[in-house]
ZALUMVEX-475051 format. One line per field, with one value per residue (C-alpha): x, y, z; residue in one letter; residue number from 0. Coordinates in steps of 0.1 Angstrom, whole numbers. Layout:
x: c(X ...)
y: c(Y ...)
z: c(Z ...)
residu: c(A ...)
num: c(NUM ...)
//
This chain:
x: c(2321 2313 2279 2296 2322 2295 2275 2307 2315 2279 2279 2312 2299 2267 2285 2312 2285 2264 2294 2304 2269 2267 2284 2261 2231 2245 2255 2230 2232 2235 2207 2218 2206 2187 2177 2140 2118 2114 2080 2068 2083 2063 2041 2058 2063 2093 2106 2117 2140 2148 2174 2167 2188 2190 2191 2154 2144 2113 2100 2075 2068 2062 2086 2103 2129 2163 2156 2122 2138 2165 2138 2118 2149 2158 2122 2125 2138 2167 2143 2130 2134 2149 2157 2177 2170 2193 2184 2202 2211 2234 2271 2286 2301 2267 2252 2280 2275 2237 2240 2265 2242 2212 2231 2243 2207 2192 2198 2182 2204 2199 2201 2211 2187 2197 2175 2183 2210 2230)
y: c(551 526 518 512 489 470 465 454 428 416 412 394 369 364 357 335 314 310 299 274 260 254 220 206 217 198 167 140 105 78 53 20 -12 -35 -69 -69 -94 -125 -132 -168 -197 -218 -191 -160 -147 -130 -142 -112 -126 -102 -109 -89 -83 -113 -139 -135 -144 -132 -142 -119 -103 -136 -148 -181 -203 -209 -246 -238 -211 -235 -261 -234 -223 -259 -264 -234 -240 -222 -198 -185 -148 -145 -110 -105 -73 -71 -51 -19 -31 -58 -53 -58 -92 -104 -94 -112 -143 -143 -138 -166 -189 -180 -187 -222 -233 -235 -234 -200 -170 -146 -109 -84 -55 -23 8 37 60 33)
z: c(-1610 -1583 -1600 -1633 -1617 -1598 -1631 -1649 -1622 -1622 -1660 -1659 -1633 -1653 -1686 -1669 -1651 -1682 -1702 -1676 -1675 -1713 -1714 -1688 -1709 -1739 -1721 -1723 -1709 -1735 -1733 -1719 -1736 -1713 -1724 -1732 -1713 -1733 -1748 -1752 -1734 -1711 -1696 -1709 -1674 -1659 -1626 -1605 -1578 -1549 -1523 -1491 -1461 -1437 -1465 -1474 -1509 -1528 -1562 -1579 -1544 -1526 -1499 -1507 -1491 -1507 -1514 -1529 -1551 -1562 -1572 -1590 -1610 -1619 -1631 -1655 -1690 -1706 -1722 -1689 -1681 -1646 -1633 -1600 -1580 -1550 -1520 -1515 -1480 -1494 -1498 -1532 -1521 -1510 -1543 -1562 -1541 -1545 -1583 -1586 -1565 -1587 -1619 -1606 -1598 -1632 -1669 -1675 -1676 -1647 -1655 -1628 -1627 -1610 -1604 -1626 -1614 -1597)
residu: c(M N L A L A C L V G L T L L V T G A T A A L P A L W L T R E P Q A R P A P K V G G E A G T T L W V V R G A G R H W F V N G E P I T A P A L A G L L R G Q G P A A D V R F L P S S A L A M G D V S Q A L G W L R R Q G T A P V V L E L P E G R)
num: c(0 1 2 3 4 5 6 7 8 9 10 11 12 13 14 15 16 17 18 19 20 21 22 23 24 25 26 27 28 29 30 31 32 33 34 35 36 37 38 39 40 41 42 43 44 45 46 47 48 49 50 51 52 53 54 55 56 57 58 59 60 61 62 63 64 65 66 67 68 69 70 71 72 73 74 75 76 77 78 79 80 81 82 83 84 85 86 87 88 89 90 91 92 93 94 95 96 97 98 99 100 101 102 103 104 105 106 107 108 109 110 111 112 113 114 115 116 117)
//
């Protein structure tokens, strides 16, 4: 009788666990639309602007000062593709300030890029 009871409890736990896991198997994350990089324009390049901790700026992997970055953004036309990648070390307030500052510097729209899963 003990063996039959143990088998029944095991089978009940297995069926209950499988039933509870079914919705998670069917749930899929909806794809999020991201603006595609613009093609054409002056050089057809994307400016990847990164704001690191300590107020350091980088454009396409190269360090740049804030005044030089402001001049670069002013020199871009409204069709430029500017993507902002904030450092994960920055607080939300710092990210917001940096994004606002970037958008005030030139006529091109600045798109906030976040890594997947954030």
